[in-house]
C-alpha positions as CSV (number, residue, x, y, z in Angstrom):
1,M,88.0,93.0,85.7
2,I,89.0,95.7,83.2
3,K,90.9,94.3,80.0
4,L,89.8,91.8,77.7
5,G,91.5,88.5,77.0
6,P,93.8,87.9,74.1
7,G,92.4,88.1,70.5
8,P,93.4,85.6,67.4
9,R,96.9,84.9,66.4
10,P,97.6,87.0,63.0
11,G,98.6,83.8,61.3
12,A,95.5,82.2,62.0
13,A,93.6,85.3,60.6
14,R,95.7,85.3,57.5
15,R,95.1,81.7,57.0
16,A,91.4,82.4,57.5
17,A,91.1,85.4,55.2
18,A,93.5,83.2,52.5
19,A,91.3,80.2,52.9
20,G,88.0,82.4,52.1
21,L,86.2,81.0,55.0
22,A,83.2,82.0,55.9
23,V,82.0,83.5,59.2
24,T,82.4,80.3,61.3
25,G,86.1,79.9,60.5
26,L,86.7,83.8,60.9
27,L,84.9,83.5,64.4
28,A,87.1,80.6,65.7
29,A,90.1,82.4,64.5
30,G,89.0,85.8,66.3
31,C,89.0,83.6,69.6
32,A,92.9,82.4,69.7
33,S,95.4,83.9,71.6
34,A,96.9,86.6,70.5
35,P,97.0,90.3,71.0
36,G,93.5,92.4,68.5
37,G,90.4,90.8,66.7
38,T,89.5,89.2,63.8
39,T,87.8,92.2,61.4
40,V,85.7,90.5,59.3
41,E,82.9,91.8,56.6
42,A,79.9,89.5,56.0
43,P,76.1,89.7,55.7
44,D,74.2,90.3,58.2
45,S,72.6,87.3,58.0
46,A,75.1,85.2,58.4
47,P,75.0,82.5,60.9
48,A,78.2,82.2,62.9
49,S,79.3,79.2,65.9
50,A,82.5,77.8,66.7
51,T,82.6,74.5,65.5
52,A,86.5,73.9,65.8
53,D,89.5,74.8,67.4
54,C,91.4,77.3,65.9
55,D,94.5,76.0,67.6
56,S,95.8,73.1,69.8
57,V,94.5,74.8,73.1
58,T,92.4,78.0,72.4
59,T,89.1,78.7,71.2
60,C,86.1,81.0,72.3
61,Y,82.4,79.9,72.7
62,T,79.4,81.1,71.2
63,P,76.5,81.9,73.3
64,S,74.7,79.1,72.6
65,Q,77.3,77.0,73.9
66,L,78.1,79.0,76.9
67,Q,73.9,78.2,77.5
68,A,74.7,74.7,77.4
69,S,77.4,74.5,79.4
70,Y,76.0,76.2,82.1
71,G,72.6,74.6,82.1
72,V,70.9,78.0,80.7
73,R,69.5,76.2,77.7
74,P,66.7,74.2,79.4
75,L,65.1,77.2,80.6
76,L,65.2,79.2,77.8
77,D,63.4,76.4,75.8
78,R,60.7,77.0,79.2
79,G,60.6,80.7,78.5
80,I,62.6,81.2,81.2
81,D,65.2,84.1,79.4
82,G,64.6,87.4,81.8
83,R,61.7,89.0,80.5
84,G,60.7,91.2,83.3
85,Q,64.0,91.9,84.6
86,T,66.5,94.6,84.3
87,V,69.9,94.1,84.7
88,V,72.0,97.5,85.5
89,L,75.4,98.2,83.9
90,P,77.7,100.9,85.6
91,E,79.8,101.7,82.6
92,L,82.2,104.8,82.0
93,A,81.3,107.3,79.0
94,Q,83.0,108.0,75.7
95,A,83.5,111.0,73.9
96,Q,84.4,109.8,70.7
97,L,84.0,107.0,68.1
98,S,87.3,104.8,67.6
99,P,86.5,101.5,67.1
100,P,87.3,98.8,68.1
101,E,88.3,100.5,71.2
102,V,85.1,102.5,71.5
103,S,82.4,101.5,69.5
104,D,78.4,102.2,69.2
105,I,77.2,99.5,71.7
106,R,73.3,99.2,69.7
107,Q,75.5,98.3,66.7
108,D,77.3,96.0,68.6
109,L,74.2,94.3,69.9
110,A,72.6,94.3,66.8
111,R,75.5,92.2,65.4
112,F,76.0,89.9,67.9
113,D,72.1,89.3,67.9
114,R,72.4,88.3,64.3
115,L,75.4,86.5,64.2
116,F,74.1,84.3,67.3
117,G,70.4,84.1,66.5
118,L,69.5,86.4,69.6
119,P,66.4,88.5,69.9
120,A,67.0,92.0,70.0
121,A,68.6,93.6,72.9
122,R,66.2,95.9,75.1
123,L,69.1,98.9,76.0
124,R,68.3,102.3,77.5
125,A,71.0,104.7,78.9
126,V,71.1,107.0,81.9
127,T,73.3,110.1,81.6
128,S,72.5,111.9,84.5
129,L,76.1,111.3,86.4
130,D,77.6,112.3,83.6
131,G,75.3,114.7,81.1
132,P,77.7,115.8,78.4
133,A,78.3,111.5,77.3
134,S,77.2,110.2,73.7
135,P,75.2,108.0,75.6
136,W,75.7,104.7,73.0
137,L,79.5,105.0,72.9
138,A,81.4,101.9,74.6
139,S,84.4,100.8,75.7
140,Q,85.4,97.1,74.7
141,E,84.6,96.8,78.8
142,E,80.8,97.8,78.0
143,V,80.6,95.5,75.4
144,V,81.7,92.8,77.5
145,D,78.9,93.6,80.0
146,A,76.0,94.1,77.9
147,E,76.7,91.2,75.5
148,M,77.7,88.4,78.5
149,V,73.8,89.9,79.8
150,H,72.5,89.5,76.9
151,A,73.9,86.1,76.2
152,V,72.5,84.3,79.2
153,A,69.2,86.1,80.1
154,P,68.7,87.8,76.4
155,G,65.1,88.8,77.7
156,A,66.2,91.1,80.3
157,A,66.4,94.7,79.7
158,I,69.6,96.0,80.0
159,T,70.2,99.6,81.4
160,L,73.5,101.6,81.2
161,V,74.3,103.7,84.2
162,L,77.2,106.3,82.7
163,V,79.9,107.4,85.1
164,N,82.8,110.0,84.2
165,P,85.8,108.0,83.0
166,A,88.0,110.2,85.0
167,S,86.4,109.0,88.7
168,L,88.7,105.6,87.8
169,N,91.6,108.0,88.4
170,A,92.0,107.7,92.5
171,T,90.2,105.6,94.8
172,R,88.1,108.8,96.6
173,S,86.5,109.9,93.0
174,A,86.3,106.1,92.3
175,V,84.3,105.4,95.5
176,A,82.3,108.5,94.6
177,A,81.3,107.1,91.4
178,S,80.6,103.6,92.8
179,A,78.2,104.7,95.4
180,A,76.6,107.3,93.1
181,A,75.4,104.9,90.4
182,L,74.6,102.6,93.1
183,R,72.1,104.7,94.3
184,L,70.9,105.4,90.9
185,G,71.1,101.9,89.7
186,L,68.7,100.8,92.4
187,S,65.8,102.8,91.3
188,Q,66.7,101.5,87.3
189,G,66.5,97.6,87.6
190,G,66.7,94.5,89.9
191,V,70.3,93.7,89.3
192,I,73.8,95.5,89.5
193,S,76.7,94.5,87.6
194,I,80.1,95.9,88.8
195,S,82.8,95.1,86.0
196,G,85.1,98.1,85.7
197,A,83.2,101.4,86.6
198,G,82.6,101.0,89.9
199,Q,85.3,99.1,90.7
200,T,87.8,101.0,93.5
201,G,91.1,99.0,93.9
202,G,92.6,96.7,96.5
203,E,91.2,97.1,100.0
204,H,94.2,99.2,101.5
205,C,93.4,102.1,98.5
206,A,89.9,103.2,100.8
207,T,89.9,105.2,104.0
208,R,87.1,104.0,106.6
209,A,85.2,106.9,105.1
210,E,85.1,105.8,102.0
211,V,84.2,101.9,102.7
212,A,81.7,103.1,104.6
213,R,80.1,105.1,102.0
214,L,80.1,102.2,99.8
215,N,78.9,100.2,102.0
216,S,75.7,102.3,102.7
217,A,75.2,102.4,99.1
218,L,75.0,99.1,98.8
219,Q,73.0,98.4,102.1
220,A,70.6,100.7,100.4
221,A,70.4,98.3,97.4
222,A,69.8,95.3,99.3
223,D,67.5,97.3,101.2
224,H,65.3,97.9,97.8
225,H,65.9,94.1,97.0
226,V,68.5,95.0,94.4
227,T,71.3,92.5,94.0
228,V,74.7,93.8,93.4
229,V,77.5,91.3,91.4
230,A,81.0,92.5,91.4
231,A,84.1,91.2,89.4
232,A,86.8,89.9,92.0
233,G,89.3,91.1,89.5
234,D,92.0,90.0,87.5
235,T,95.1,90.7,89.2
236,G,95.0,87.2,91.2
237,A,96.1,87.0,94.9
238,A,97.2,90.9,94.4
239,G,95.1,93.6,94.9
240,E,94.2,95.7,92.0
241,P,95.5,99.1,91.7
242,C,94.7,101.8,93.8
243,S,94.2,104.2,90.2
244,V,91.8,101.5,88.7
245,A,92.6,103.6,85.5
246,E,95.8,101.7,85.4
247,S,94.4,98.4,84.8
248,F,93.6,99.6,81.4
249,T,97.0,100.9,80.7
250,G,99.0,97.8,82.3
251,G,100.8,100.4,84.9
252,S,103.2,99.9,87.2
253,F,101.4,99.7,91.2
254,P,102.4,98.4,94.5
255,L,101.6,94.3,94.8
256,V,100.0,94.0,98.3
257,K,98.3,90.4,99.0
258,E,94.5,91.6,99.4
259,V,91.3,91.4,97.9
260,N,89.4,94.2,96.0
261,L,86.4,96.4,96.9
262,P,83.2,96.1,96.1
263,S,83.9,92.2,95.7
264,S,84.6,91.9,99.4
265,D,82.0,93.7,100.8
266,P,79.3,91.2,102.5
267,L,76.5,92.6,100.8
268,V,78.3,91.8,97.5
269,L,78.1,88.5,95.2
270,A,81.7,88.2,94.4
271,A,82.2,87.4,91.2
272,G,85.5,85.0,90.1
273,G,86.7,83.6,87.1
274,T,87.7,79.9,85.7
275,S,88.5,78.5,82.6
276,L,85.8,76.5,81.1
277,I,85.9,73.5,79.1
278,A,83.1,72.3,76.6
279,S,82.1,70.3,73.6
280,H,82.2,72.9,70.5
281,T,79.9,70.5,68.6
282,T,77.0,70.7,71.4
283,G,78.5,73.2,74.5
284,T,78.1,70.2,76.6
285,Y,80.1,70.8,80.0
286,I,83.1,68.8,80.2
287,G,85.3,70.7,83.2
288,E,86.7,73.8,84.9
289,T,90.0,74.9,86.6
290,A,90.3,78.2,88.4
291,W,91.3,81.0,85.8
292,G,95.2,81.6,86.3
293,L,98.3,81.3,84.8
294,P,99.2,79.9,82.3
295,F,96.1,81.6,80.4
296,G,97.0,84.7,82.0
297,D,99.2,87.3,80.7
298,P,102.1,87.4,83.6
299,G,103.1,90.7,84.3
300,T,100.2,92.5,83.8
301,P,96.7,93.5,85.9
302,F,94.9,90.5,83.5
303,Q,96.6,87.3,84.7
304,A,94.4,85.4,87.4
305,T,90.9,85.5,89.0
306,G,90.9,87.7,92.3
307,G,90.4,85.6,95.4
308,G,91.4,85.6,99.2
309,F,90.3,86.9,102.5
310,S,89.3,90.5,103.7
311,G,91.2,92.8,105.6
312,L,88.1,95.2,106.4
313,F,85.1,92.5,107.0
314,P,84.3,90.0,109.4
315,R,82.8,86.9,108.4
316,P,79.4,87.4,107.6
317,A,76.6,84.8,108.9
318,Y,76.0,83.3,105.8
319,Q,79.6,82.1,105.6
320,D,79.8,80.8,109.0
321,G,80.6,77.1,109.1
322,V,82.0,77.0,105.6
323,A,85.4,74.6,105.6
324,G,88.3,76.7,104.6
325,I,86.7,80.4,106.0
326,G,88.2,81.9,109.0
327,A,87.2,84.9,110.9
328,A,87.3,87.5,107.7
329,R,84.9,87.6,104.7
330,G,86.1,85.0,102.1
331,V,86.2,86.3,98.5
332,P,84.5,85.2,95.8
333,D,81.3,83.4,96.3
334,V,80.8,82.0,92.7
335,A,82.4,81.9,89.5
336,A,82.1,81.3,85.9
337,D,84.1,81.7,82.5
338,A,86.6,84.4,82.6
339,S,89.5,83.1,80.6
340,G,90.6,85.1,77.7
341,H,91.1,81.8,75.7
342,T,87.8,80.4,76.3
343,G,85.5,83.4,76.5
344,V,82.5,83.6,74.7
345,A,82.6,85.5,71.2
346,L,82.0,89.3,70.9
347,A,81.2,91.3,68.0
348,I,82.3,95.0,68.1
349,S,81.1,97.0,65.0
350,D,82.9,99.9,63.2
351,G,80.1,101.8,62.1
352,G,79.9,100.6,58.9
353,S,79.7,96.9,57.1
354,R,82.8,96.0,59.2
355,Y,83.0,94.4,62.8
356,T,85.3,92.6,65.1
357,I,85.0,89.4,66.4
358,R,86.9,88.6,69.8
359,N,87.1,86.7,72.8
360,S,85.6,88.3,76.4
361,G,87.5,87.5,79.1
362,G,88.7,88.5,83.0
363,T,86.2,88.4,85.6
364,S,84.7,91.2,83.6
365,A,82.7,88.3,81.6
366,S,81.4,86.1,84.9
367,A,80.4,89.2,87.1
368,P,77.4,90.0,84.3
369,I,76.8,86.0,83.8
370,W,76.1,85.7,87.2
371,A,73.9,88.9,87.0
372,A,72.3,87.2,84.1
373,L,71.6,84.3,86.1
374,I,70.0,86.4,88.8
375,A,67.5,87.7,86.4
376,L,66.6,84.5,85.3
377,A,65.8,83.1,88.8
378,G,64.0,86.5,89.5
379,Q,61.9,85.7,86.3
380,Y,61.2,82.2,87.8
381,A,60.2,83.4,91.2
382,G,58.3,86.5,89.9
383,R,60.0,89.1,91.8
384,Q,63.4,91.0,92.4
385,L,65.8,88.4,94.5
386,G,67.4,91.0,96.4
387,F,70.3,90.1,98.6
388,V,71.0,86.5,97.1
389,N,74.0,85.5,99.3
390,P,72.6,83.7,101.6
391,A,70.2,81.6,99.8
392,L,73.5,80.4,97.7
393,Y,75.2,79.5,100.7
394,R,72.0,77.5,101.8
395,I,71.8,75.7,98.5
396,A,75.8,74.6,98.9
397,R,75.2,73.1,102.3
398,G,72.2,71.3,101.3
399,A,72.4,67.8,99.3
400,D,71.4,69.9,95.9
401,Y,75.3,71.5,96.1
402,H,77.0,69.2,93.3
403,R,73.8,69.7,91.2
404,A,73.5,73.2,91.2
405,F,77.0,74.1,91.5
406,H,80.4,72.7,88.8
407,D,82.7,72.4,92.4
408,I,86.2,73.1,91.0
409,T,88.8,71.8,92.4
410,A,92.1,72.6,90.1
411,G,93.9,75.5,89.7
412,N,94.7,78.6,91.7
413,N,95.2,82.3,91.5
414,T,99.2,83.3,91.7
415,A,100.0,86.1,89.9
416,T,103.5,87.0,88.6
417,W,105.2,90.4,88.0
418,P,108.6,89.3,87.7
419,P,111.0,88.6,89.3
420,A,108.0,89.3,92.2
421,T,105.2,86.5,92.5
422,I,102.1,86.9,94.7
423,T,102.0,83.0,96.0
424,G,97.6,82.9,96.0
425,Y,95.4,80.0,97.0
426,R,94.5,76.9,95.1
427,A,91.0,75.5,94.2
428,A,89.9,73.2,96.5
429,P,86.6,70.6,97.1
430,G,83.7,73.2,98.7
431,W,83.8,76.5,99.0
432,D,87.8,78.5,97.9
433,P,89.1,81.4,97.8
434,V,89.9,81.2,94.1
435,T,86.5,80.0,92.7
436,G,84.2,79.8,95.7
437,L,81.2,77.7,95.2
438,G,81.7,76.9,91.8
439,S,80.3,78.0,88.6
440,P,76.4,77.4,87.9
441,D,74.2,75.0,86.6
442,A,71.7,77.0,86.1
443,Q,68.5,74.5,85.3
444,V,68.9,73.1,88.9
445,L,70.2,76.3,90.7
446,V,67.7,78.8,89.6
447,P,64.3,77.2,90.2
448,L,66.3,76.4,94.1
449,L,67.4,80.3,94.2
450,A,64.1,81.7,93.4
451,R,63.0,79.3,96.2
452,Y,65.0,80.1,99.0
453,A,65.8,83.8,98.3
454,A,64.3,85.9,100.4
455,P,61.3,88.0,99.7
C-alpha cells in the first residue's frame, strides 16, 4: 500500500551503464529486484520498452504490456481511453523537492508520457484541505497512483486532493483526513482511488465513532454515484499499523490478523495484489499468482496482499452465496499486479535532464489500476458508474466470469516478522480472501460493467 517495490540490483545497473545501453536496456535494469532505482539521462524523444528480463526471475512491464495483459488495448484502439472521466487521488502534501523521494509530478508524468508514447496527462491539484502545500510536489506513492491511472486510462483526467502528511501519524487524524478527502473528492470526479493517503490502519485501530464517520463519507460518495477503490494493504493477513506512517519507515507494530480500513467497508471496491506473468515481447497474459512471499520483503510492511474477513462489517448482500464467505465481509473484491518484481515501470524526474526509472509495487498499484478500469467503463456507459460491487459480483456469478476475470488460484498472503508468522489465506478457484474475484480482462469486463452497474 505504502512502499514502492524493490528497484534494480546495483550490478545490473552498472553493467547496463558500462555497456552503454540505450533506454531500453536501462529500463530493464531499473526494474530488477534491489533497493533504489536506475538513474538515466536520455533525449526526451527516446522511446523505452522492456524487451528482456534483466535476470532470470524479475523485470517490470511497460504501460503497453500492462494494457495487453489486462485486455485494455482493444478498448484503447476503439477510443475507450477514459476521456470525459476523472479519477481523484487523495495524496500527501509535500513541502520540499528531494528527488526521487519527492519530485515534481508534472515533470514525472511528462517523462512517463514521452518514454512510453502516451498522451499528455490532464492533471490538476486541489489544496483546500492543506493550503500551504506546494501542489505539484509528489511522494513516490503519488507517482505510483498517477502513473498507474494514466497507463490504463490515458484519456482520463487526474485530480489530486492533497491532505496533511501528519494525518497518518494516528488513526484519529487519518480517519478525519480520509473522510474529508472523500467528501471533497466526490465533487471532483467519478472515481476515487485510495492508496496511502486515506488509509487508517487495521480494523482494530478505529473506534466505533471513527468507523461510522468513515462509512458516512463513503455513503455520501455512493449517493453521488462515485466509485471508491481502496488498496487492501501490503502486510498480508496482518493489519496495517495504526500509525499508517510507520508503513513508510518500516517500524515495528503489534501484529493482529485482520483486514484494513477503508478497504473492508462494504461500500468500497477493495483491490488486492497479484504477481503478473506476461510476455515481455507482446504483453500477452500468461498467468498470475497472489502477491506474497517470496516476492515481498519479510519483516517489513511490504510483503503480501491484504485480505481476509472483517471483524466490523457483516457480509454484504452482493457477497451472498459466494463460496468461501461466511457471515463477515470478505476482502478483497478484485486484484491486479502488485508485485515489486513484476510492476510497471515508473518515471521520476529530478527536475533536470536526469530521471529515475523503477518499478511500481504494492496494492498502491493495483488500486489505481482498478480505478482506471472503472473510468474506462464509465466512458463506455456515458455516465459515472457509482457503487460497482453488486455489478461485479453479478458478472462473476454468470457465464462470463472466466472471460471477464482471470481467476487466480495459486499463492497466499502469509506474512512473516521473524520469528513471528501470520498465517494467511490461499488463493483458490472463484472468490478467495487473497485475490477476490481475480484480475480483469477489460475487453470483456468493461462492457459488462457498463451494462450492469446501476444508473
